[in-house]
C-alpha positions in Angstrom: 112.2 92.3 137.6 111.2 88.8 135.7 115.0 87.9 135.6 114.6 87.6 139.5 112.7 84.7 139.4 115.3 82.3 140.0 114.2 78.3 140.8 115.3 77.1 144.4 113.8 73.6 144.2 115.4 70.2 145.0 114.2 67.4 143.0 113.9 67.1 139.3 110.4 67.0 139.1 109.9 70.3 141.3 112.6 71.7 139.2 110.5 71.2 135.9 107.4 72.1 137.1 108.6 75.5 138.6 110.5 76.0 135.4 107.3 75.4 133.5 105.7 77.8 135.8 108.1 80.2 135.2 108.0 79.9 131.5 104.2 80.4 131.5 104.8 83.7 133.3 107.2 85.0 130.9 105.4 83.8 127.9 102.0 85.3 129.1 103.9 88.6 130.1 105.3 89.0 126.8 102.0 88.3 125.1 100.4 91.1 127.5 103.2 93.3 126.4 102.7 92.6 122.7 98.6 93.1 123.6 99.1 96.9 124.9 101.9 97.9 123.1 101.0 96.9 119.4 97.3 96.3 119.3 96.8 98.7 121.8 94.0 97.7 123.6 92.5 98.8 127.3 94.1 96.9 129.7 91.2 94.6 130.8 90.5 93.6 127.4 94.4 92.6 127.0 94.2 90.3 130.4 91.2 88.9 129.0 92.6 88.1 125.8 95.5 86.5 127.1 93.4 84.9 129.8 91.5 82.9 127.1 94.5 82.5 124.5 97.2 81.5 127.0 95.4 78.6 128.4 97.9 77.5 131.0 97.5 78.1 134.7 97.7 81.6 134.3 94.4 81.9 132.5 92.2 82.2 135.3 94.5 84.8 136.9 94.2 86.9 133.8 90.5 86.3 133.1 89.8 87.0 136.8 91.9 90.3 136.7 90.3 91.3 133.7 86.8 90.8 135.2 87.9 92.6 138.7 89.7 96.0 136.5 86.0 96.0 134.6 84.1 96.7 137.9 85.9 99.5 138.7 85.2 99.6 142.4 88.1 101.8 143.3 90.8 99.4 143.9 94.3 100.1 142.0 95.8 97.8 139.4 98.5 97.2 141.7 96.1 96.1 144.7 93.8 93.8 142.2 97.1 92.1 140.6 98.4 91.2 144.1 95.4 90.0 145.5 94.5 87.8 142.3 98.0 86.4 142.3 97.5 85.4 145.7 94.8 83.1 144.6 95.8 81.9 141.1 99.3 80.8 142.3 98.5 79.6 145.4 99.3 75.8 144.2 102.0 76.7 141.8 105.3 75.3 142.5 107.2 78.6 142.8 108.9 79.8 146.0 107.0 82.2 148.3 109.5 84.5 147.5 108.8 84.3 143.7 105.1 84.3 144.1 105.4 87.6 146.0 107.6 89.1 143.1 104.7 88.0 140.6 102.6 90.1 143.0 104.4 92.9 142.7 104.6 93.1 139.0 101.3 95.2 138.6 102.8 98.3 139.4 104.9 97.8 136.2 101.7 97.6 134.2 100.6 101.4 135.8 103.4 102.8 134.0 102.0 105.0 131.5 105.2 105.3 129.8 105.7 102.3 126.9 109.6 102.2 127.4 109.8 102.4 131.3 107.4 99.2 131.4 109.4 97.4 128.8 112.5 97.9 130.6 111.1 97.0 133.8 109.6 93.7 132.8 112.4 92.5 130.8 
């Protein structure tokens, strides 16, 4: 899924900013996958660890998502991911399509099969 995030900005500064955002997303998802697979921590804890460790633009996204999941208010991970992504990526230089694709990534973390989740994110 992340391979589809293609940069469509015209100026060099916008391109570099969008590329940096893309790299941040890719690195954060790689770290999250590692937390879930190798440390085998619960998703809310893994999200908070990534939010605290990452420190980039996405730190607040992961921290907020962790808090929302911990509340257990009956929303699905996919709903919370999409909602939180909408706020976190508001000022991000990615295109609207790329932001929407990132918002849709939450579905892949609902997969119980590690291999399916790993293949979906690659």
